[in-house]
Structures are given as structure tokens and as C-alpha cells.
C-alpha positions in Angstrom: 141.9 117.1 66.5 142.8 113.7 68.1 146.1 112.3 67.1 147.0 108.6 67.4 150.7 108.2 68.3 152.5 105.7 66.1 155.9 103.9 66.6 158.8 105.8 65.0 160.1 102.3 63.8 156.9 101.7 61.8 155.4 99.0 64.1 152.0 100.7 64.1 149.9 102.5 66.7 151.2 103.0 70.3 149.1 101.7 73.2 148.4 104.0 76.2 149.9 102.7 79.4 146.9 102.7 81.8 147.0 104.4 85.2 146.0 102.1 88.0 144.1 103.1 90.0 142.7 105.9 87.8 143.3 108.5 90.5 147.1 108.2 90.0 149.1 110.0 87.4 152.5 109.7 85.6 154.6 112.9 86.0 157.9 114.5 85.5 159.5 116.0 88.6 162.5 118.2 89.0 162.3 119.6 85.5 165.1 121.9 84.5 164.6 124.8 82.1 167.6 125.6 79.9 167.3 129.0 78.3 168.7 128.8 74.8 168.2 130.9 71.7 169.7 131.5 68.3 172.9 133.4 68.6 174.1 131.9 71.8 177.9 131.6 71.5 179.2 128.0 71.0 181.1 126.7 74.1 179.5 129.3 76.5 177.9 127.5 79.5 174.1 127.8 79.6 172.6 129.0 82.9 170.2 126.5 84.4 167.1 127.4 86.3 165.6 124.6 88.3 161.8 124.5 88.4 161.2 123.4 92.0 158.0 122.0 93.3 156.3 121.5 90.0 155.2 118.2 88.5 154.2 117.9 84.9 151.6 115.2 84.4 151.9 113.1 81.2 150.2 110.3 79.4 152.6 107.6 78.3 152.2 105.5 75.1 154.3 102.4 74.4 154.9 100.2 71.3 153.9 96.6 72.0 156.6 95.4 69.6 159.8 97.2 70.5 158.9 99.2 73.7 159.4 102.7 72.1 157.8 105.3 74.5 156.3 108.7 73.8 155.0 111.1 76.5 152.3 113.7 76.0 151.5 116.6 78.2 148.4 115.8 80.2 147.5 119.5 81.0 144.3 119.6 79.1 142.9 116.6 81.0 144.4 117.3 84.4 144.9 121.1 84.5 
């Protein structure tokens, strides 16, 4: 099912920011996984595990009125 992203401030549909040239991608580098689950004591520091060397590609959509951004995982299209 195709979902059309909409602005959370009710300005309508978001527009995809095009990649130029089309062989380039938007991505998130240096992502950090923070393991957290129900029952973790409050105030106890969470251990952090850095995901090194991985880049998660995303599609970016922007509201033309207010600039609100949403990112969506690009894995299906770019494996």
C-alpha cells in the first residue's frame, strides 16, 4: 500500500526532496542503537552500542508551507 506523507500541522501533502543526480542518496551515518525495554530502572544509564560503518538510506519529504520534514527508510528501493 502506498502512503502519501502529510504535514503534521495540517498543511497538506509533503513533497519529496529530489536526489540530484539520481545516483546519489540521502543517508544517516553513525547511527547509535540504544537498547531499552519495559522494566528498565529509572535513572540507570543505558548502554550504547555504536553501529559503525553502516549508512541507512532514506527518502526525505518536506512541507512546502512550514518546512516540516519526514524521513522514510529507503531499504525497499535501495536494498
